[in-house]
TILUMBA-193343 format. One record per residue (C-alpha): residue number from 1; residue in three letters; x, y, z. Coordinates in Angstrom, 3 decimals, m for minus. Example, Ala and Ser with C-alpha at 12.3 -4.5 7.8 and 13.67 -1.06 7.14 Angstrom:
2
   seq   type         c1         c2         c3
     1    ALA     12.300     m4.500      7.800
     2    SER     13.670     m1.060      7.140
***
This chain:
460
   seq   type         c1         c2         c3
     1    UNK      9.946     49.009    m24.897
     2    UNK      9.610     51.296    m21.767
     3    UNK      7.593     50.435    m19.029
     4    UNK      7.378     51.211    m15.475
     5    UNK      5.192     49.548    m12.371
     6    UNK      2.900     51.219     m9.813
     7    UNK      2.311     48.880     m6.789
     8    UNK     m1.264     49.796     m5.763
     9    UNK     m1.512     47.214     m3.148
    10    UNK      1.012     44.202     m1.946
    11    UNK     m1.112     41.916     m3.979
    12    UNK     m1.933     44.455     m7.258
    13    UNK      0.041     46.374     m9.535
    14    UNK     m0.230     49.031    m12.463
    15    UNK      2.403     48.154    m15.435
    16    UNK      2.729     50.807    m17.549
    17    UNK      3.891     50.198    m21.503
    18    UNK      4.951     52.610    m24.137
    19    UNK      4.810     50.785    m27.545
    20    UNK      6.708     52.168    m30.507
    21    UNK      4.631     52.086    m34.139
    22    UNK      8.171     50.196    m35.189
    23    UNK      7.189     47.271    m32.381
    24    UNK      3.761     47.379    m33.798
    25    UNK      4.723     46.970    m37.487
    26    UNK      4.952     43.052    m37.515
    27    UNK      1.059     42.647    m36.451
    28    UNK      0.078     45.997    m38.571
    29    UNK      1.360     44.102    m41.655
    30    UNK     m0.089     41.108    m40.387
    31    UNK     m3.466     42.638    m39.949
    32    UNK     m3.679     44.135    m43.404
    33    UNK     m2.807     40.998    m44.947
    34    UNK     m5.704     39.286    m43.126
    35    UNK     m8.275     42.114    m44.224
    36    UNK     m6.912     42.066    m47.976
    37    UNK     m7.202     38.271    m48.144
    38    UNK    m11.058     38.054    m46.572
    39    UNK    m12.263     41.295    m48.835
    40    UNK    m13.295     41.821    m52.200
    41    UNK    m12.516     45.256    m53.600
    42    UNK    m13.374     46.273    m57.200
    43    UNK    m10.387     46.938    m58.898
    44    UNK     m8.150     44.619    m56.892
    45    UNK     m7.264     40.962    m56.618
    46    UNK     m8.262     39.358    m53.401
    47    UNK     m5.216     39.464    m51.090
    48    UNK     m3.318     42.773    m53.052
    49    UNK     m5.570     45.225    m51.586
    50    UNK     m3.452     47.971    m50.744
    51    UNK     m2.973     49.627    m46.918
    52    UNK     m4.335     52.607    m47.811
    53    UNK     m7.252     51.381    m49.461
    54    UNK     m8.032     49.196    m46.502
    55    UNK     m7.930     52.168    m44.052
    56    UNK    m10.164     54.175    m46.399
    57    UNK    m12.836     51.494    m46.554
    58    UNK    m12.834     50.263    m42.739
    59    UNK    m10.875     52.951    m41.051
    60    UNK     m7.100     53.005    m40.020
    61    UNK     m8.299     52.990    m35.829
    62    UNK     m9.863     49.541    m36.849
    63    UNK     m6.515     47.906    m38.135
    64    UNK     m4.483     49.782    m35.011
    65    UNK     m6.942     47.851    m32.764
    66    UNK     m6.230     44.407    m34.516
    67    UNK     m2.614     44.712    m34.671
    68    UNK     m2.403     45.790    m31.064
    69    UNK     m4.785     42.763    m29.823
    70    UNK     m2.610     40.614    m31.746
    71    UNK      0.458     42.019    m30.315
    72    UNK     m0.752     42.519    m26.798
    73    UNK     m0.064     39.177    m25.220
    74    UNK      4.070     39.904    m26.294
    75    UNK      4.368     43.227    m25.246
    76    UNK      2.044     42.368    m21.915
    77    UNK      4.458     39.434    m21.104
    78    UNK      7.779     41.426    m22.166
    79    UNK      6.885     44.315    m19.764
    80    UNK      5.931     41.513    m16.938
    81    UNK      9.528     39.758    m17.076
    82    UNK     11.458     42.769    m17.366
    83    UNK      9.843     43.848    m14.184
    84    UNK     10.244     40.572    m12.371
    85    UNK      6.363     39.953    m11.766
    86    UNK      4.220     37.049    m11.289
    87    UNK      0.503     37.942    m12.078
    88    UNK     m1.882     35.755    m10.798
    89    UNK     m5.254     36.210    m13.042
    90    UNK     m5.797     37.919    m16.082
    91    UNK     m4.676     41.670    m16.023
    92    UNK     m7.408     44.322    m16.853
    93    UNK     m6.295     46.061    m19.870
    94    UNK     m6.622     50.472    m20.891
    95    UNK     m5.495     52.029    m23.900
    96    UNK     m4.066     55.498    m22.281
    97    UNK     m2.658     57.169    m25.293
    98    UNK     m2.682     56.396    m28.743
    99    UNK     m0.679     58.782    m31.685
   100    UNK     m0.851     57.406    m34.767
   101    UNK      2.785     56.612    m36.259
   102    UNK      4.185     57.162    m33.168
   103    UNK      2.986     55.375    m29.753
   104    UNK      1.095     53.488    m28.133
   105    UNK      0.652     53.611    m24.474
   106    UNK     m1.516     50.940    m21.810
   107    UNK     m1.981     49.976    m18.843
   108    UNK     m2.416     46.621    m17.194
   109    UNK     m3.715     46.309    m13.697
   110    UNK     m3.256     42.860    m12.359
   111    UNK     m2.739     40.810     m9.541
   112    UNK      0.677     39.464     m8.510
   113    UNK      2.469     37.611     m6.169
   114    UNK      3.191     39.512     m2.862
   115    UNK      6.999     39.354     m1.574
   116    UNK      7.800     37.507      1.404
   117    UNK     10.764     35.882      2.823
   118    UNK     10.780     31.766      2.994
   119    UNK     12.777     31.052      6.341
   120    UNK     15.367     28.236      6.693
   121    UNK     13.615     25.069      5.931
   122    UNK     15.778     23.114      8.155
   123    UNK     14.031     24.969     11.370
   124    UNK     10.653     23.395     10.445
   125    UNK      9.449     19.850     11.959
   126    UNK      6.344     17.670     11.557
   127    UNK      5.321     14.562     13.931
   128    UNK      3.581     11.408     12.360
   129    UNK      2.170      8.161     13.444
   130    UNK      5.044      5.624     13.727
   131    UNK      4.580      2.531     11.606
   132    UNK      2.807     m0.273     13.496
   133    UNK      2.139     m3.386     11.453
   134    UNK     m0.158     m5.983     14.103
   135    UNK     m1.142     m9.393     13.969
   136    UNK     m4.410     m8.774     13.243
   137    UNK     m3.349     m6.494      9.815
   138    UNK     m1.201    m10.048      8.837
   139    UNK     m4.453    m12.291      9.594
   140    UNK     m6.637     m9.974      8.077
   141    UNK     m4.173    m10.092      4.772
   142    UNK     m3.968    m14.132      4.871
   143    UNK     m7.655    m14.335      5.573
   144    UNK     m8.114    m12.258      2.191
   145    UNK     m5.378    m14.615      0.820
   146    UNK     m7.502    m17.478      1.969
   147    UNK    m10.750    m16.362      0.909
   148    UNK     m9.554    m15.993     m2.587
   149    UNK     m8.030    m19.115     m3.047
   150    UNK    m11.201    m21.206     m0.939
   151    UNK    m14.139    m22.237     m2.910
   152    UNK    m17.603    m21.500     m1.719
   153    UNK    m20.785    m24.360     m2.152
   154    UNK    m24.314    m23.301     m1.446
   155    UNK    m25.552    m25.582      1.232
   156    UNK    m29.271    m26.314      2.450
   157    UNK    m28.832    m25.934      6.477
   158    UNK    m29.361    m23.356      8.830
   159    UNK    m26.823    m20.365      8.390
   160    UNK    m23.602    m20.492     11.019
   161    UNK    m20.497    m18.318     11.683
   162    UNK    m18.219    m18.203      9.050
   163    UNK    m21.024    m18.594      6.344
   164    UNK    m21.262    m16.584      3.434
   165    UNK    m25.380    m15.426      3.549
   166    UNK    m27.082    m13.118      1.073
   167    UNK    m29.915    m11.312      2.711
   168    UNK    m32.404     m8.775      2.377
   169    UNK    m32.732     m6.132      5.034
   170    UNK    m35.513     m3.597      5.401
   171    UNK    m35.609     m1.392      8.108
   172    UNK    m38.480      1.300      9.333
   173    UNK    m38.943      3.660     12.228
   174    UNK    m42.266      4.308     14.126
   175    UNK    m43.608      1.812     11.793
   176    UNK    m42.258      3.711      8.550
   177    UNK    m40.085      2.487      6.048
   178    UNK    m36.484      4.296      5.193
   179    UNK    m35.784      3.732      1.693
   180    UNK    m32.256      4.933      2.364
   181    UNK    m31.444      1.473      4.776
   182    UNK    m32.968     m1.210      2.764
   183    UNK    m31.285     m3.039      0.590
   184    UNK    m31.348     m6.629     m1.442
   185    UNK    m29.013     m9.311     m2.645
   186    UNK    m26.423     m8.264     m0.208
   187    UNK    m23.236    m10.691      1.211
   188    UNK    m22.358    m10.772      4.158
   189    UNK    m19.936    m13.302      6.176
   190    UNK    m20.947    m14.308      9.357
   191    UNK    m18.457    m12.895     12.043
   192    UNK    m17.094    m10.515      9.652
   193    UNK    m18.850     m7.604     12.212
   194    UNK    m17.946     m3.995     10.581
   195    UNK    m22.006     m3.758      9.855
   196    UNK    m25.114     m3.646     11.758
   197    UNK    m25.042     m4.574     15.428
   198    UNK    m26.850     m7.462     15.960
   199    UNK    m26.702     m8.757     12.490
   200    UNK    m24.577    m11.896     13.525
   201    UNK    m26.991    m12.871     16.002
   202    UNK    m29.869    m12.227     13.886
   203    UNK    m28.909    m14.432     11.134
   204    UNK    m27.259    m16.916     12.765
   205    UNK    m29.264    m19.908     13.084
   206    UNK    m31.750    m18.874      9.967
   207    UNK    m32.312    m21.319      6.698
   208    UNK    m33.025    m19.997      3.245
   209    UNK    m36.310    m18.076      3.236
   210    UNK    m36.290    m17.302      7.032
   211    UNK    m36.702    m14.152      8.684
   212    UNK    m35.725    m12.221     12.096
   213    UNK    m36.335     m8.967     13.536
   214    UNK    m33.770     m6.799     15.490
   215    UNK    m33.109     m3.584     16.672
   216    UNK    m29.776     m1.384     15.879
   217    UNK    m28.314      1.831     15.310
   218    UNK    m27.907      2.715     11.524
   219    UNK    m24.588      3.163      9.925
   220    UNK    m25.234      5.275      6.983
   221    UNK    m27.775      7.929      5.273
   222    UNK    m29.702     10.440      6.252
   223    UNK    m30.672      9.071      9.574
   224    UNK    m27.205      7.497     10.606
   225    UNK    m26.704      7.126     14.377
   226    UNK    m30.247      6.715     14.709
   227    UNK    m31.689      3.483     15.904
   228    UNK    m34.184      1.799     13.840
   229    UNK    m36.237     m1.766     13.301
   230    UNK    m34.256     m4.319     11.270
   231    UNK    m36.310     m6.782      9.460
   232    UNK    m33.449     m9.409      7.839
   233    UNK    m34.773    m12.548      4.959
   234    UNK    m31.596    m14.841      4.553
   235    UNK    m32.096    m15.860      0.522
   236    UNK    m29.143    m18.334      0.479
   237    UNK    m26.376    m20.044      2.389
   238    UNK    m22.956    m20.613      1.025
   239    UNK    m20.470    m22.452      3.309
   240    UNK    m16.576    m21.271      2.674
   241    UNK    m13.805    m23.632      2.367
   242    UNK    m10.574    m22.039      2.929
   243    UNK     m6.970    m24.120      2.542
   244    UNK     m5.585    m24.130      5.802
   245    UNK     m2.493    m21.925      6.926
   246    UNK      0.696    m23.709      6.242
   247    UNK      3.640    m23.943      3.705
   248    UNK      1.432    m25.396      0.977
   249    UNK     m0.830    m22.680      0.745
   250    UNK      1.966    m19.988      1.082
   251    UNK      3.410    m21.949     m2.159
   252    UNK     m0.065    m22.161     m3.682
   253    UNK     m1.216    m18.297     m3.125
   254    UNK      2.513    m16.910     m3.284
   255    UNK      6.068    m17.436     m4.734
   256    UNK      7.126    m18.288     m1.453
   257    UNK      7.907    m21.779     m0.364
   258    UNK      6.819    m21.201      3.449
   259    UNK      4.376    m19.580      5.488
   260    UNK      6.928    m17.649      7.376
   261    UNK      8.411    m16.432      4.241
   262    UNK      4.802    m15.266      3.233
   263    UNK      4.042    m13.931      6.849
   264    UNK      7.839    m11.758      6.200
   265    UNK      6.941    m10.367      3.033
   266    UNK      3.378     m9.164      4.247
   267    UNK      4.869     m7.639      6.842
   268    UNK      7.403     m5.488      4.434
   269    UNK      4.303     m4.738      2.467
   270    UNK      2.049     m3.201      5.264
   271    UNK      5.649     m1.661      6.574
   272    UNK      6.118      0.144      2.913
   273    UNK      2.818      1.030      2.786
   274    UNK      3.244      2.271      6.275
   275    UNK      6.135      4.837      5.116
   276    UNK      4.083      6.182      2.210
   277    UNK      1.745      7.236      4.064
   278    UNK      3.949      8.333      6.785
   279    UNK      5.651     10.338      3.615
   280    UNK      2.002     12.275      2.647
   281    UNK      1.444     12.737      6.163
   282    UNK      4.637     14.396      6.427
   283    UNK      4.488     16.368      3.382
   284    UNK      1.219     18.034      4.522
   285    UNK      2.246     18.728      7.817
   286    UNK      5.449     19.989      7.178
   287    UNK      3.582     22.353      4.300
   288    UNK      0.891     23.401      6.573
   289    UNK      3.274     24.559      9.629
   290    UNK      4.784     26.317      6.654
   291    UNK      2.559     28.428      5.995
   292    UNK      0.976     28.986      9.413
   293    UNK      4.219     31.233     10.088
   294    UNK      3.924     32.817      7.083
   295    UNK      1.836     36.152      7.033
   296    UNK      1.016     36.505      3.243
   297    UNK     m0.866     38.829      1.841
   298    UNK     m3.129     37.101     m0.586
   299    UNK     m5.181     38.993     m3.274
   300    UNK     m8.623     39.245     m2.506
   301    UNK    m10.164     39.089     m5.964
   302    UNK     m8.006     35.684     m6.877
   303    UNK     m9.021     33.928     m3.336
   304    UNK    m12.902     34.762     m4.143
   305    UNK    m12.883     33.301     m7.481
   306    UNK    m10.952     30.259     m6.368
   307    UNK    m13.621     30.059     m3.286
   308    UNK    m16.497     30.480     m5.934
   309    UNK    m15.342     27.914     m8.233
   310    UNK    m15.277     25.598     m5.065
   311    UNK    m18.466     25.969     m3.956
   312    UNK    m19.666     25.606     m6.823
   313    UNK    m17.703     22.314     m7.711
   314    UNK    m18.977     21.254     m4.010
   315    UNK    m22.663     22.045     m4.786
   316    UNK    m22.728     20.536     m8.211
   317    UNK    m21.672     17.303     m6.524
   318    UNK    m24.384     17.313     m4.331
   319    UNK    m26.941     17.709     m6.757
   320    UNK    m25.452     15.302     m8.587
   321    UNK    m25.924     13.199     m5.820
   322    UNK    m29.775     14.088     m4.709
   323    UNK    m28.089     14.917     m1.339
   324    UNK    m28.883     18.134      0.581
   325    UNK    m26.090     19.816      2.490
   326    UNK    m27.870     19.446      5.689
   327    UNK    m28.151     16.112      5.172
   328    UNK    m24.714     15.426      3.813
   329    UNK    m23.340     17.176      7.069
   330    UNK    m25.779     15.422      9.357
   331    UNK    m24.457     12.184      7.753
   332    UNK    m20.381     12.996      7.572
   333    UNK    m20.182     15.573     11.047
   334    UNK    m17.818     17.403      8.553
   335    UNK    m18.923     20.554     10.314
   336    UNK    m21.609     21.632     13.050
   337    UNK    m24.077     23.871     10.147
   338    UNK    m23.684     24.978      6.580
   339    UNK    m22.203     28.312      7.741
   340    UNK    m19.448     26.550      9.522
   341    UNK    m18.572     24.403      6.111
   342    UNK    m18.521     27.115      4.130
   343    UNK    m16.164     28.860      6.244
   344    UNK    m13.853     25.862      6.173
   345    UNK    m13.824     25.895      2.338
   346    UNK    m12.887     29.187      2.300
   347    UNK    m10.246     29.109      4.489
   348    UNK     m8.929     25.618      2.668
   349    UNK     m8.853     27.888     m0.358
   350    UNK     m6.697     30.772      1.139
   351    UNK     m4.612     27.875      2.480
   352    UNK     m4.443     26.602     m0.679
   353    UNK     m3.332     30.066     m2.332
   354    UNK     m0.914     30.462     m0.136
   355    UNK      0.498     27.178     m0.472
   356    UNK      0.854     27.157     m3.914
   357    UNK      2.394     30.842     m3.716
   358    UNK      5.236     29.424     m1.432
   359    UNK      5.959     26.160     m3.485
   360    UNK      6.132     28.628     m6.621
   361    UNK      8.777     30.684     m4.850
   362    UNK     10.500     27.691     m3.548
   363    UNK     11.259     26.498     m6.855
   364    UNK     12.486     29.681     m8.077
   365    UNK     14.723     30.162     m5.342
   366    UNK     16.106     26.423     m5.716
   367    UNK     16.184     26.404     m9.338
   368    UNK     13.997     23.779     m9.778
   369    UNK     13.500     22.221    m13.404
   370    UNK     11.297     19.918    m14.696
   371    UNK     12.759     17.471    m17.205
   372    UNK     11.076     15.168    m20.234
   373    UNK     11.348     12.454    m17.984
   374    UNK      9.653     14.030    m14.962
   375    UNK      6.381     14.499    m17.123
   376    UNK      6.552     10.671    m18.420
   377    UNK      7.011      9.546    m14.916
   378    UNK      3.756     11.800    m13.804
   379    UNK      1.553     10.594    m16.762
   380    UNK      2.281      6.814    m15.493
   381    UNK      1.852      7.778    m11.838
   382    UNK     m1.415      9.405    m13.001
   383    UNK     m2.455      6.669    m15.222
   384    UNK     m2.104      4.024    m12.176
   385    UNK     m4.039      6.222     m9.982
   386    UNK     m7.018      6.636    m12.245
   387    UNK     m6.508      2.946    m13.650
   388    UNK     m6.303      3.979    m17.107
   389    UNK     m3.511      2.986    m19.562
   390    UNK     m0.749      5.809    m20.199
   391    UNK     m1.782      6.413    m23.964
   392    UNK     m5.364      7.873    m22.770
   393    UNK     m3.183     10.236    m20.959
   394    UNK     m1.236     11.198    m23.862
   395    UNK     m4.436     11.099    m26.117
   396    UNK     m6.050     13.591    m24.071
   397    UNK     m2.854     16.077    m23.849
   398    UNK     m2.911     16.004    m27.314
   399    UNK     m6.484     17.042    m27.912
   400    UNK     m6.006     19.706    m24.497
   401    UNK     m2.380     20.560    m24.842
   402    UNK     m2.804     23.317    m21.981
   403    UNK     m2.611     20.353    m19.651
   404    UNK      0.966     19.733    m20.015
   405    UNK      1.817     23.042    m18.491
   406    UNK     m0.837     22.067    m15.769
   407    UNK      1.059     18.747    m15.329
   408    UNK      4.542     20.597    m15.322
   409    UNK      3.581     23.061    m13.010
   410    UNK      2.331     20.413    m10.801
   411    UNK      5.577     18.450    m10.706
   412    UNK      7.641     21.788    m10.252
   413    UNK      5.387     22.187     m7.201
   414    UNK      5.992     18.526     m6.132
   415    UNK      9.484     18.881     m6.490
   416    UNK      9.770     22.180     m4.528
   417    UNK      7.944     20.627     m1.719
   418    UNK     10.127     17.670     m1.531
   419    UNK     13.141     19.677     m1.326
   420    UNK     11.089     21.354      2.074
   421    UNK     10.733     18.285      3.313
   422    UNK     13.603     17.061      3.195
   423    UNK     15.678     19.676      4.427
   424    UNK     13.089     19.318      7.764
   425    UNK     12.624     16.859     10.512
   426    UNK     10.167     14.833     10.423
   427    UNK     10.053     12.088     13.678
   428    UNK      7.472      9.992     14.322
   429    UNK      5.116      9.207     17.449
   430    UNK      8.101      7.415     18.676
   431    UNK     10.376      9.925     18.590
   432    UNK     12.228      8.150     15.748
   433    UNK     13.447     10.093     12.749
   434    UNK     11.502      9.470      9.582
   435    UNK     13.750      9.229      6.739
   436    UNK     11.592     10.589      4.056
   437    UNK     14.521     11.370      1.710
   438    UNK     15.052      7.496      1.529
   439    UNK     11.623      6.196      0.752
   440    UNK     11.152      4.980     m2.707
   441    UNK      8.274      4.984     m5.096
   442    UNK      7.228      1.973     m3.749
   443    UNK      7.585      2.651      0.046
   444    UNK     10.769      0.736      0.217
   445    UNK     14.083      2.391      1.493
   446    UNK     16.795      3.183     m0.682
   447    UNK     20.412      1.878     m0.099
   448    UNK     22.340      4.599      2.048
   449    UNK     25.345      3.479      0.134
   450    UNK     23.863      3.867     m3.507
   451    UNK     22.350      7.073     m2.173
   452    UNK     25.902      8.676     m0.854
   453    UNK     27.252      7.248     m4.211
   454    UNK     24.490      9.293     m6.162
   455    UNK     24.807     12.451     m4.412
   456    UNK     28.741     12.108     m4.651
   457    UNK     27.892     11.730     m8.139
   458    UNK     25.766     14.591     m8.440
   459    UNK     27.946     16.847     m7.161
   460    UNK     30.912     16.059     m9.557
***
């Protein structure tokens, strides 16, 4: 099946393919069979209508067109593989020659991955924040455990520091109520901060049914950052009885015998979480640095389609939440104005496509493969992230088989990124090397001796 390629631009080609009628015959036979089974023609049994009669009844061109449409994906796919192309979108197909019984020629214009060279990944570097486990973090974890194993009781006295109060909040500005800054039945621990400035002072000393007024800066909603008049009413006061921080508590709240062992476990857990965060940020930083140094031409049509899809998705989410874009930007500070926000969306879309091109080419050059075990682990991780059972994801895949290809591509790109990051040099803000290659799925570090043994085994 002869084919040729004309490069229209760095990102678009025209593929010209000649198909003989010998190659088209299986699809022609199939078209005749399908039509013969679907029509009733006097003098012939259903399904036994000769091709000549079908040609006379429906026209020879109709059969050729049916057969060509059926065989096109195969012919197109073979030509793409023969010419080593990497399409990024659906082709625009046109039949340019039709000689009945001899040949069909068609062209397919399609956006393709441009040619570019990957750098030596060992020259890449990135810096991430150093892991710092503070006493405050440990204390917060311990206090969380104390609250879990503590008890609460309703008391008939004024609220004091450490009490859990149920409150109603109403905010107003210039005498006008602010519905977005109003809440009822909210639980708040006095002294925990993190909410409105002045709230601790306002509720301390109040009994059930008593109220207080104060002025504070709003921390959310359309009026975020603005001052408002706050009216707070206490509807319940609960006293928290927390267990003492001692060895007995450690034995009750964990598998450890002493408080020191529990503390050490929390340090390890937070350190592992820090390693996972480092690894995620390292992957982002290395990939971002890589695509910044590569000048890759991107297909305008494909980028425009991706940008439009992102814009539609964002607008749909805003509409669903009943939020205007300007109000959203004022609350989050994500961009100065709508124009800046959409410009950033366009840049992120282009960067995402460039990253995909880089990862796909890396996977090809590195010979990255995806095994069944990779897919299984991916499904389990996805289930954990979504808080669902793996069986539900498997059932979803059975209903939508094309998602398997999406998962496989996601896994392949993830492996390609791991190859890039492992070759790069990643250091933390203290100047220490971050050993990305040794970080396990739980954040712990793999034993270097075991890693070396695995490498030796793989080499053999």
